[in-house]
Every structure is written in structure tokens, then in C-alpha cells.
DSSP file (Angstrom, degrees, kcal/mol; ACC not computed):
  #  RESIDUE AA STRUCTURE BP1 BP2  ACC     N-H-->O    O-->H-N    N-H-->O    O-->H-N    TCO  KAPPA ALPHA  PHI   PSI    X-CA   Y-CA   Z-CA
    1    1 A M              0   0    0      0, 0.0     2,-0.4     0, 0.0     0, 0.0   0.000 360.0 360.0 360.0 134.7   94.2   74.0  228.1
    2    2 A K        -     0   0    0      2,-0.0     2,-0.4     1,-0.0     0, 0.0  -0.746 360.0-145.2 -97.9 134.1   93.2   76.3  225.3
    3    3 A R        -     0   0    0     -2,-0.4     2,-0.4     2,-0.0    -1,-0.0  -0.797  12.7-165.0 -99.7 138.8   93.6   75.4  221.7
    4    4 A T        -     0   0    0     -2,-0.4     2,-0.4     2,-0.0    -2,-0.0  -0.940  18.8-124.2-121.8 146.3   94.5   78.0  219.1
    5    5 A L        -     0   0    0     -2,-0.4     2,-0.9     2,-0.0    -2,-0.0  -0.721  15.9-140.1 -88.6 134.6   94.1   77.7  215.4
    6    6 A D    >   -     0   0    0     -2,-0.4     3,-0.5     1,-0.1    -1,-0.0  -0.840  20.0-179.4 -96.2 107.2   97.2   78.3  213.3
    7    7 A N  T 3   +     0   0    0     -2,-0.9    -1,-0.1     1,-0.2    -2,-0.0   0.303  62.4  87.5 -88.7   7.9   96.2   80.2  210.3
    8    8 A T  T 3  S+     0   0    0      2,-0.1    -1,-0.2     1,-0.0    -2,-0.0   0.821  75.7  68.9 -80.2 -30.4   99.6   80.4  208.7
    9    9 A S  S <  S-     0   0    0     -3,-0.5     2,-0.1     1,-0.0     3,-0.0  -0.773  84.2-127.7 -93.6 131.6   99.4   77.1  206.8
   10   10 A P        -     0   0    0      0, 0.0     2,-0.4     0, 0.0    -2,-0.1  -0.379  26.1-105.6 -74.0 153.7   97.0   77.0  203.9
   11   11 A I        -     0   0    0     -2,-0.1     2,-0.6     2,-0.0     0, 0.0  -0.657  30.9-148.6 -78.7 129.1   94.4   74.2  203.6
   12   12 A V        -     0   0    0     -2,-0.4     2,-0.7     2,-0.0    -1,-0.0  -0.895  13.2-173.3-104.6 116.5   95.4   71.7  200.9
   13   13 A A        +     0   0    0     -2,-0.6     2,-0.4     2,-0.0    -2,-0.0  -0.866  21.2 153.7-112.5  96.3   92.4   70.1  199.2
   14   14 A K        -     0   0    0     -2,-0.7     2,-0.5     2,-0.0    -2,-0.0  -0.926  37.7-135.2-123.1 147.9   93.7   67.3  196.9
   15   15 A I        -     0   0    0     -2,-0.4     2,-0.9     2,-0.0    -2,-0.0  -0.887  20.1-131.4-100.5 129.6   92.0   64.2  195.7
   16   16 A N        -     0   0    0     -2,-0.5     4,-0.4     1,-0.2    -2,-0.0  -0.716  26.1-178.7 -80.7 110.1   94.0   61.1  195.8
   17   17 A V     >  +     0   0    0     -2,-0.9     4,-2.3     1,-0.2     5,-0.2   0.528  59.0  90.5 -90.9  -6.6   93.6   59.6  192.3
   18   18 A T  H  > S+     0   0    0      1,-0.2     4,-2.4     2,-0.2    -1,-0.2   0.911  88.2  46.6 -59.0 -45.9   95.7   56.5  192.9
   19   19 A P  H  > S+     0   0    0      0, 0.0     4,-2.4     0, 0.0    -1,-0.2   0.875 111.6  52.7 -65.1 -33.8   92.8   54.3  194.1
   20   20 A I  H  > S+     0   0    0     -4,-0.4     4,-2.2     2,-0.2    -2,-0.2   0.914 111.1  46.4 -65.8 -41.8   90.6   55.5  191.2
   21   21 A I  H  X S+     0   0    0     -4,-2.3     4,-2.6     2,-0.2     5,-0.2   0.906 111.6  51.9 -66.3 -42.2   93.3   54.6  188.7
   22   22 A D  H  X S+     0   0    0     -4,-2.4     4,-2.1    -5,-0.2    -2,-0.2   0.936 111.8  45.5 -60.1 -47.3   93.8   51.2  190.4
   23   23 A V  H  X S+     0   0    0     -4,-2.4     4,-2.2     1,-0.2    -1,-0.2   0.902 112.8  51.5 -63.9 -41.3   90.1   50.4  190.2
   24   24 A S  H  X S+     0   0    0     -4,-2.2     4,-2.3     1,-0.2    -2,-0.2   0.916 110.1  48.3 -63.2 -43.8   89.8   51.5  186.6
   25   25 A L  H  X S+     0   0    0     -4,-2.6     4,-2.3     2,-0.2    -1,-0.2   0.891 110.2  51.8 -65.6 -38.9   92.8   49.4  185.5
   26   26 A V  H  X S+     0   0    0     -4,-2.1     4,-2.3    -5,-0.2    -1,-0.2   0.912 110.6  48.9 -62.9 -41.5   91.3   46.3  187.3
   27   27 A L  H  X S+     0   0    0     -4,-2.2     4,-2.4     2,-0.2    -2,-0.2   0.890 110.3  50.8 -65.2 -39.3   88.0   46.9  185.5
   28   28 A V  H  X S+     0   0    0     -4,-2.3     4,-2.4     2,-0.2    -2,-0.2   0.914 110.9  48.6 -64.2 -42.6   89.7   47.2  182.1
   29   29 A I  H  X S+     0   0    0     -4,-2.3     4,-1.9     2,-0.2    -2,-0.2   0.910 111.1  50.3 -64.5 -41.8   91.6   44.0  182.7
   30   30 A I  H  X S+     0   0    0     -4,-2.3     4,-2.4     1,-0.2    -2,-0.2   0.921 112.1  47.5 -62.1 -43.7   88.5   42.2  183.7
   31   31 A L  H  X S+     0   0    0     -4,-2.4     4,-2.1     1,-0.2    -2,-0.2   0.883 110.4  52.2 -65.2 -38.2   86.7   43.4  180.5
   32   32 A M  H  < S+     0   0    0     -4,-2.4    -1,-0.2     1,-0.2    -2,-0.2   0.848 113.3  44.4 -66.8 -33.3   89.6   42.4  178.3
   33   33 A V  H  < S+     0   0    0     -4,-1.9     4,-0.5    -5,-0.2    -2,-0.2   0.883 119.0  40.5 -78.0 -38.8   89.6   38.9  179.7
   34   34 A T  H  X S+     0   0    0     -4,-2.4     4,-1.2    -5,-0.2     3,-0.3   0.733  98.2  75.2 -85.6 -21.6   85.8   38.4  179.6
   35   35 A A  H >X S+     0   0    0     -4,-2.1     4,-1.2     1,-0.2     3,-0.6   0.907  94.3  50.1 -60.9 -45.3   85.1   40.0  176.2
   36   36 A P  H 3> S+     0   0    0      0, 0.0     4,-1.1     0, 0.0    -1,-0.2   0.849 107.2  56.5 -63.0 -29.8   86.4   37.2  174.1
   37   37 A M  H 34 S+     0   0    0     -4,-0.5    -2,-0.2    -3,-0.3    -3,-0.1   0.824 105.0  51.8 -68.8 -29.6   84.4   34.7  176.1
   38   38 A L  H << S+     0   0    0     -4,-1.2    -1,-0.2    -3,-0.6    -3,-0.1   0.789 108.5  50.2 -77.0 -27.4   81.2   36.6  175.2
   39   39 A T  H  < S+     0   0    0     -4,-1.2    -1,-0.2    -3,-0.1    -2,-0.2   0.694  90.1  89.7 -87.2 -19.0   81.8   36.6  171.5
   40   40 A L  S  < S-     0   0    0     -4,-1.1     2,-0.1     1,-0.1     0, 0.0  -0.599  81.5-119.4 -79.3 136.7   82.5   32.9  171.1
   41   41 A P        -     0   0    0      0, 0.0    -1,-0.1     0, 0.0    -2,-0.1  -0.392   9.9-132.2 -72.5 153.9   79.5   30.8  170.4
   42   42 A A  S    S+     0   0    0      1,-0.1     2,-0.5    -2,-0.1    -2,-0.0   0.733  92.5  58.8 -76.6 -22.6   78.6   28.1  172.8
   43   43 A V  S    S-     0   0    0      2,-0.0     2,-0.4     0, 0.0    -1,-0.1  -0.921  84.5-129.3-112.5 130.3   78.2   25.5  170.0
   44   44 A N        -     0   0    0     -2,-0.5     2,-0.4     2,-0.0    -2,-0.0  -0.655  32.3-174.2 -77.4 128.2   81.0   24.7  167.6
   45   45 A V        -     0   0    0     -2,-0.4     2,-0.7    -4,-0.0    -2,-0.0  -0.976  22.9-147.8-128.0 136.0   79.7   25.0  164.0
   46   46 A Q        -     0   0    0     -2,-0.4    -2,-0.0     0, 0.0     0, 0.0  -0.908  25.7-144.1-101.6 109.3   81.4   24.1  160.8
   47   47 A L        -     0   0    0     -2,-0.7     2,-0.1     1,-0.1    -2,-0.0  -0.441  18.1-111.5 -75.3 144.2   80.1   26.5  158.2
   48   48 A P        -     0   0    0      0, 0.0     2,-0.2     0, 0.0    -1,-0.1  -0.404  30.5-114.0 -73.5 151.8   79.5   25.3  154.6
   49   49 A A        -     0   0    0     -2,-0.1     2,-0.3     2,-0.0     0, 0.0  -0.598  36.5-177.9 -84.4 146.9   81.8   26.6  151.9
   50   50 A A        -     0   0    0     -2,-0.2     2,-0.5     2,-0.0     0, 0.0  -0.992  24.4-131.6-143.9 149.8   80.2   28.8  149.1
   51   51 A Q        -     0   0    0     -2,-0.3     2,-0.3     2,-0.0    -2,-0.0  -0.902  27.8-172.6-102.2 128.4   81.4   30.4  146.0
   52   52 A T        -     0   0    0     -2,-0.5     2,-0.4     0, 0.0    -2,-0.0  -0.861  26.4-110.5-118.3 154.9   80.4   34.1  145.6
   53   53 A K        -     0   0    0     -2,-0.3     5,-0.0     1,-0.0    -2,-0.0  -0.665  29.9-139.5 -82.6 135.4   80.9   36.4  142.7
   54   54 A G    >>  -     0   0    0     -2,-0.4     3,-1.0     1,-0.1     4,-0.6  -0.312  33.6 -95.3 -81.4 174.9   83.3   39.1  143.1
   55   55 A P  T 34 S+     0   0    0      0, 0.0     3,-0.4     0, 0.0    -1,-0.1   0.784 126.2  52.1 -65.2 -24.6   82.7   42.6  141.9
   56   56 A D  T 34 S+     0   0    0      1,-0.2     4,-0.1     3,-0.0    -3,-0.0   0.630  96.0  69.5 -84.8 -12.3   84.6   41.9  138.7
   57   57 A A  T <4 S+     0   0    0     -3,-1.0    -1,-0.2     2,-0.1     2,-0.1   0.735  80.3  92.9 -78.2 -21.2   82.5   38.7  138.0
   58   58 A D  S  < S-     0   0    0     -4,-0.6     2,-0.5    -3,-0.4    41,-0.1  -0.391  86.5-111.9 -70.5 147.7   79.4   40.7  137.2
   59   59 A A        +     0   0    0     39,-0.3    41,-2.6    -2,-0.1     2,-0.3  -0.698  52.9 169.9 -75.5 126.1   78.6   41.6  133.6
   60   60 A K  E     -a  100   0A   0     -2,-0.5     2,-0.4    39,-0.2    41,-0.2  -0.976  33.3-150.7-144.7 155.7   78.9   45.4  133.5
   61   61 A V  E     -a  101   0A   0     39,-2.9    41,-3.3    -2,-0.3     2,-0.5  -0.986  17.5-147.7-123.1 133.6   79.0   48.3  131.2
   62   62 A S  E     -a  102   0A   0     -2,-0.4    12,-4.2    39,-0.2     2,-0.5  -0.906   8.7-167.1-107.4 123.7   80.9   51.4  132.1
   63   63 A I  E     -aB 103  73A   0     39,-3.4    41,-3.6    -2,-0.5     2,-0.5  -0.947   9.1-164.6-108.8 124.1   79.7   54.8  130.9
   64   64 A T  E     -aB 104  72A   0      8,-2.8     8,-2.2    -2,-0.5     2,-0.5  -0.934   9.1-169.2-115.7 129.0   82.2   57.6  131.3
   65   65 A L  E     -aB 105  71A   0     39,-3.0    41,-2.0    -2,-0.5     6,-0.2  -0.961  18.3-151.3-117.6 112.7   81.3   61.3  131.1
   66   66 A G    >   -     0   0    0      4,-2.9     3,-1.3    -2,-0.5     6,-0.0  -0.179  28.6-101.9 -81.8 173.5   84.3   63.6  130.9
   67   67 A A  T 3  S+     0   0    0      1,-0.3    -1,-0.1     2,-0.1    38,-0.0   0.774 122.2  46.8 -65.5 -28.3   84.8   67.2  132.1
   68   68 A H  T 3  S-     0   0    0     41,-0.1    -1,-0.3     2,-0.0    -2,-0.1  -0.118 129.2 -90.7-108.1  35.4   84.5   68.5  128.6
   69   69 A S  S <  S+     0   0    0     -3,-1.3     2,-0.3     1,-0.2    -2,-0.1   0.707  72.3 158.1  65.5  24.9   81.4   66.4  127.7
   70   70 A E        -     0   0    0      9,-0.0    -4,-2.9     7,-0.0     2,-0.4  -0.606  24.5-159.0 -74.4 141.0   83.3   63.5  126.3
   71   71 A L  E     +B   65   0A   0      7,-0.4     7,-3.0    -2,-0.3     2,-0.4  -0.986  14.8 172.7-128.6 131.0   81.2   60.4  126.4
   72   72 A A  E     -BC  64  77A   0     -8,-2.2    -8,-2.8    -2,-0.4     2,-0.5  -0.996  24.0-151.2-139.1 143.1   82.5   56.8  126.3
   73   73 A I  E >  S-BC  63  76A   0      3,-2.6     3,-2.3    -2,-0.4     2,-0.3  -0.977  79.5 -39.6-112.5 121.2   80.9   53.4  126.7
   74   74 A N  T 3  S-     0   0    0    -12,-4.2   -10,-0.1    -2,-0.5   -13,-0.0  -0.497 127.1 -28.1  55.0-118.0   83.5   51.0  128.1
   75   75 A E  T 3  S+     0   0    0     -2,-0.3     2,-0.5     2,-0.1    -1,-0.3   0.398 118.8  97.8-103.1   3.5   86.6   52.0  126.3
   76   76 A N  E <  S-C   73   0A   0     -3,-2.3    -3,-2.6     1,-0.0     2,-0.2  -0.805  71.4-129.2-102.1 127.5   84.9   53.3  123.1
   77   77 A M  E     -C   72   0A   0     -2,-0.5     2,-0.4    -5,-0.2    -5,-0.3  -0.489  29.7-160.8 -68.8 140.5   84.2   57.0  122.5
   78   78 A V        -     0   0    0     -7,-3.0    -7,-0.4    -2,-0.2     5,-0.1  -0.970  21.5-119.3-130.3 139.5   80.6   57.6  121.5
   79   79 A N    >   -     0   0    0     -2,-0.4     3,-1.5     1,-0.1     4,-0.3  -0.604  28.7-128.2 -69.7 132.6   78.9   60.5  119.8
   80   80 A P  G >  S+     0   0    0      0, 0.0     3,-0.8     0, 0.0     4,-0.4   0.803 109.3  57.5 -56.4 -28.5   76.2   61.8  122.3
   81   81 A A  G 3  S+     0   0    0      1,-0.2     3,-0.2     2,-0.1    -2,-0.0   0.790 111.1  42.4 -71.4 -25.9   73.6   61.5  119.5
   82   82 A L  G <> S+     0   0    0     -3,-1.5     4,-2.0     1,-0.1    -1,-0.2   0.247  86.1 101.9-101.4  11.5   74.3   57.8  119.1
   83   83 A F  H <> S+     0   0    0     -3,-0.8     4,-2.5    -4,-0.3     5,-0.2   0.948  80.5  45.3 -63.1 -51.8   74.6   57.1  122.9
   84   84 A V  H  > S+     0   0    0     -4,-0.4     4,-2.6     1,-0.2     5,-0.2   0.932 115.2  45.7 -63.6 -48.3   71.2   55.4  123.4
   85   85 A P  H  > S+     0   0    0      0, 0.0     4,-2.3     0, 0.0    -1,-0.2   0.903 113.9  50.0 -62.8 -37.6   71.3   53.2  120.3
   86   86 A T  H  X S+     0   0    0     -4,-2.0     4,-2.0     2,-0.2    -2,-0.2   0.926 113.2  45.5 -64.9 -43.6   74.8   52.1  121.1
   87   87 A L  H  X S+     0   0    0     -4,-2.5     4,-2.6    -5,-0.2     5,-0.2   0.883 111.4  53.2 -67.2 -38.1   73.9   51.3  124.7
   88   88 A Q  H  X S+     0   0    0     -4,-2.6     4,-2.4    -5,-0.2    -1,-0.2   0.918 109.5  48.5 -61.6 -42.8   70.8   49.4  123.5
   89   89 A A  H  X S+     0   0    0     -4,-2.3     4,-1.6     2,-0.2    -2,-0.2   0.899 112.6  48.2 -64.2 -40.6   72.8   47.3  121.2
   90   90 A L  H  X S+     0   0    0     -4,-2.0     4,-0.9     1,-0.2    -2,-0.2   0.895 114.0  45.9 -67.9 -40.4   75.3   46.5  123.9
   91   91 A L  H  < S+     0   0    0     -4,-2.6     3,-0.3     1,-0.2    -2,-0.2   0.849 111.0  53.2 -70.5 -33.7   72.6   45.6  126.4
   92   92 A A  H >< S+     0   0    0     -4,-2.4     3,-1.2     1,-0.2    -1,-0.2   0.832 101.8  59.6 -69.2 -31.7   70.7   43.5  123.8
   93   93 A K  H 3< S+     0   0    0     -4,-1.6    -1,-0.2     1,-0.3     3,-0.2   0.833 114.5  36.1 -64.9 -31.8   73.9   41.5  123.1
   94   94 A H  T >< S+     0   0    0     -4,-0.9     3,-1.1    -3,-0.3    -1,-0.3  -0.318  76.8 137.5-113.6  46.8   74.0   40.4  126.8
   95   95 A A  T <   +     0   0    0     -3,-1.2    -1,-0.2     1,-0.3    -2,-0.1   0.766  66.2  59.4 -67.5 -26.2   70.2   40.1  127.3
   96   96 A D  T 3  S+     0   0    0     -3,-0.2     2,-0.3    -4,-0.1    -1,-0.3   0.683  98.5  69.6 -78.4 -16.0   70.5   36.9  129.2
   97   97 A E  S <  S-     0   0    0     -3,-1.1     2,-1.4   -39,-0.0    -3,-0.1  -0.684  89.6-114.6-101.3 155.1   72.6   38.5  132.0
   98   98 A D        -     0   0    0     -2,-0.3   -39,-0.3    29,-0.0     2,-0.2  -0.720  44.0-150.9 -86.3  91.3   71.6   41.0  134.6
   99   99 A M        -     0   0    0     -2,-1.4    29,-0.9    -5,-0.2     2,-0.5  -0.432   6.3-147.8 -75.0 131.9   73.8   43.8  133.3
  100  100 A L  E     -ad  60 128A   0    -41,-2.6   -39,-2.9    -2,-0.2     2,-0.6  -0.878   8.5-155.7 -98.2 126.1   75.2   46.4  135.7
  101  101 A V  E     -ad  61 129A   0     27,-2.9    29,-2.9    -2,-0.5     2,-0.5  -0.913   7.6-163.5-104.8 118.8   75.6   49.9  134.2
  102  102 A I  E     -ad  62 130A   0    -41,-3.3   -39,-3.4    -2,-0.6     2,-0.6  -0.900   4.1-155.0-106.2 124.7   78.2   52.0  136.0
  103  103 A I  E     -ad  63 131A   0     27,-3.1    29,-2.5    -2,-0.5     2,-0.5  -0.884   9.2-172.5-103.1 120.9   78.2   55.7  135.4
  104  104 A R  E     +a   64   0A   0    -41,-3.6   -39,-3.0    -2,-0.6     2,-0.4  -0.961  10.8 174.3-113.2 118.8   81.5   57.5  135.9
  105  105 A A  E     -a   65   0A   0     -2,-0.5   -39,-0.2    27,-0.4   -38,-0.1  -0.965  34.7-109.4-127.6 142.6   81.3   61.3  135.7
  106  106 A D    >   -     0   0    0    -41,-2.0     3,-1.5    -2,-0.4   -40,-0.0  -0.353  31.1-120.0 -63.2 148.1   83.9   63.9  136.4
  107  107 A E  T 3  S+     0   0    0      1,-0.3    -1,-0.1    -2,-0.0   -41,-0.0   0.684 111.7  58.1 -68.0 -15.5   83.2   65.9  139.5
  108  108 A T  T 3  S+     0   0    0      2,-0.1    -1,-0.3     3,-0.0     3,-0.1   0.546  80.4 107.0 -89.9  -6.4   83.0   69.2  137.5
  109  109 A V  S <  S-     0   0    0     -3,-1.5   -42,-0.1   -44,-0.2     5,-0.1  -0.529  80.7-109.0 -72.3 133.5   80.2   67.9  135.3
  110  110 A P    >>  -     0   0    0      0, 0.0     4,-1.3     0, 0.0     3,-0.9  -0.305  20.9-122.4 -62.2 147.4   76.9   69.5  136.0
  111  111 A Y  H 3> S+     0   0    0      1,-0.3     4,-2.8     2,-0.2     5,-0.2   0.811 109.6  65.6 -62.1 -30.1   74.3   67.3  137.7
  112  112 A A  H 3> S+     0   0    0      1,-0.2     4,-1.9     2,-0.2    -1,-0.3   0.876 101.0  50.1 -61.0 -36.4   71.9   67.9  134.9
  113  113 A S  H <> S+     0   0    0     -3,-0.9     4,-2.0     2,-0.2    -1,-0.2   0.899 111.5  47.5 -68.4 -40.3   74.3   66.1  132.5
  114  114 A V  H  X S+     0   0    0     -4,-1.3     4,-2.4     1,-0.2    -2,-0.2   0.901 110.8  52.2 -66.2 -40.2   74.6   63.1  134.8
  115  115 A R  H  X S+     0   0    0     -4,-2.8     4,-2.4     1,-0.2    -2,-0.2   0.875 108.4  51.4 -63.6 -37.3   70.8   63.0  135.2
  116  116 A K  H  X S+     0   0    0     -4,-1.9     4,-2.6     2,-0.2    -1,-0.2   0.910 109.7  49.0 -66.0 -41.8   70.4   63.0  131.4
  117  117 A I  H  X S+     0   0    0     -4,-2.0     4,-2.4     2,-0.2    -2,-0.2   0.901 110.9  51.8 -63.2 -40.5   72.8   60.1  131.1
  118  118 A L  H  X S+     0   0    0     -4,-2.4     4,-2.0     2,-0.2    -2,-0.2   0.936 112.6  43.8 -60.8 -47.3   70.9   58.3  133.9
  119  119 A S  H  X S+     0   0    0     -4,-2.4     4,-2.3     1,-0.2    -2,-0.2   0.879 113.4  51.4 -68.9 -36.2   67.5   58.7  132.1
  120  120 A D  H  X S+     0   0    0     -4,-2.6     4,-1.7     2,-0.2    -1,-0.2   0.884 109.1  51.1 -65.7 -37.7   69.1   57.8  128.7
  121  121 A A  H  <>S+     0   0    0     -4,-2.4     5,-2.4     2,-0.2     4,-0.5   0.895 110.6  48.6 -66.8 -38.8   70.5   54.6  130.2
  122  122 A R  H ><5S+     0   0    0     -4,-2.0     3,-1.1     1,-0.2    -2,-0.2   0.911 110.8  51.0 -63.7 -42.1   67.1   53.7  131.7
  123  123 A A  H 3<5S+     0   0    0     -4,-2.3    -2,-0.2     1,-0.3    -1,-0.2   0.812 104.9  57.4 -65.5 -29.2   65.5   54.4  128.3
  124  124 A A  T 3<5S-     0   0    0     -4,-1.7    -1,-0.3    -5,-0.1    -2,-0.2   0.603 128.1 -96.9 -78.2 -10.2   68.1   52.1  126.7
  125  125 A G  T < 5 +     0   0    0     -3,-1.1     2,-0.4    -4,-0.5    -3,-0.2   0.593  66.9 156.1 108.9  12.9   66.9   49.3  128.9
  126  126 A A      < +     0   0    0     -5,-2.4    -1,-0.3     1,-0.2     3,-0.1  -0.605  15.1 179.3 -75.0 125.2   69.4   49.3  131.8
  127  127 A A  S    S+     0   0    0     -2,-0.4     2,-0.6   -28,-0.4    -1,-0.2   0.816  70.4  45.6 -94.0 -36.7   67.8   47.7  134.9
  128  128 A R  E     +d  100   0A   0    -29,-0.9   -27,-2.9     2,-0.0     2,-0.4  -0.941  69.8 174.3-113.4 117.9   70.7   48.0  137.3
  129  129 A I  E     +d  101   0A   0     -2,-0.6     2,-0.3   -29,-0.2   -27,-0.2  -0.975   4.5 179.7-126.4 136.1   72.5   51.4  137.4
  130  130 A A  E     -d  102   0A   0    -29,-2.9   -27,-3.1    -2,-0.4     2,-0.5  -0.958  21.4-137.7-131.7 152.0   75.3   52.5  139.7
  131  131 A I  E     -d  103   0A   0     -2,-0.3     2,-0.2   -29,-0.2   -27,-0.2  -0.954  24.7-130.3-110.8 125.6   77.2   55.8  140.1
  132  132 A A        +     0   0    0    -29,-2.5   -27,-0.4    -2,-0.5     2,-0.3  -0.528  32.7 169.9 -78.2 137.3   81.0   55.4  140.7
  133  133 A T        -     0   0    0     -2,-0.2     2,-0.3   -29,-0.1   -29,-0.0  -0.904  39.0 -94.3-136.7 165.5   82.5   57.4  143.5
  134  134 A L        -     0   0    0     -2,-0.3     2,-0.3     4,-0.0     5,-0.0  -0.621  43.5-157.4 -79.5 143.7   85.9   57.5  145.3
  135  135 A Q    >   -     0   0    0     -2,-0.3     3,-1.1     4,-0.0     4,-0.1  -0.859  41.4 -10.2-121.5 155.5   86.1   55.4  148.4
  136  136 A G  G >  S-     0   0    0     -2,-0.3     3,-1.2     1,-0.2    -2,-0.0  -0.287 120.0  -6.0  70.9-138.1   88.2   55.4  151.5
  137  137 A E  G 3  S+     0   0    0      1,-0.3    -1,-0.2    -2,-0.0    -3,-0.0   0.532 117.0  77.6 -78.0  -6.7   91.4   57.4  152.0
  138  138 A K  G <  S+     0   0    0     -3,-1.1     2,-0.3     2,-0.0    -1,-0.3   0.688  73.6  96.5 -74.3 -17.1   91.4   58.7  148.4
  139  139 A V    <   -     0   0    0     -3,-1.2     2,-0.5    -4,-0.1    -4,-0.0  -0.581  58.8-162.1 -80.3 130.8   88.6   61.2  149.2
  140  140 A K              0   0    0     -2,-0.3    -2,-0.0     1,-0.1    -3,-0.0  -0.961 360.0 360.0-112.1 121.8   89.8   64.7  150.0
  141  141 A L              0   0    0     -2,-0.5    -1,-0.1     0, 0.0    -2,-0.0   0.418 360.0 360.0-102.4 360.0   87.3   66.9  151.8
């Protein structure tokens, strides 16, 4: 008996993805069940309690540089010519504490002005200096 090929029906080449999905879901379930077991320590430990200082507990001085060259130390406006002596007096008043100096500058202020404030704060005796920035979802890029 002679066999003939029927060329009228097209060849269908499909991959059956059902077994792949089944295996993947089983692996995900296994990982979800075993992951918490891996993160728990084998020894139960009672950690000691400690008191830590929050960010507001530190002694700090805020220097603000506005868009139009306004200069303020904490809430007080300062003449730029009197900036260094005023900051020195404020730092000397709290000499026993490790004072944090926070520099807040408008984003339109040239970097040279911020650099001058940084060097003036160092000259006034500031040991810890930070530059304030926006954090988290407030930032628009």
C-alpha cells in the first residue's frame, strides 16, 4: 500500500506552555514557603534596649542662603559682612557640644556662593557641616 502526503493542511508548530507555567508556580510557592525559614535566626535572642538621639536631638545651626543673596543664621537675618563673627559667637556659646551646621541654599544660587559659605563656616570653627537637600518623593527630575 502506497502512502501519500497530504500537503493541504499546514504544519502547526506550537509550544505547550501549560507545563512550564505549572512548574514555575510550584517553584514560586516553594520559595515563598522556604524564604521566611531562611531569614529567622536559629537562636532566639533578646536584644538590649537602647536610647538613641533623633535628628532633632543634635545641637545644630541652620544657615540659609536665599535666591537673592539673603543670608540667615537659624531664624535671624545676618549681614554677609558679619556672617563669620556671628557664627563664631554662636559656635562659641555651645563649645561643649558637637555642633552640626546645616547649610540650606536655594537651587538657583551659584555654587561659588555655597562654596564661600562652606569655607566661611569652616573658618568660623564649624567641625560638622551638612548640606540640606530634598529627599524622597518631593524631588522632581
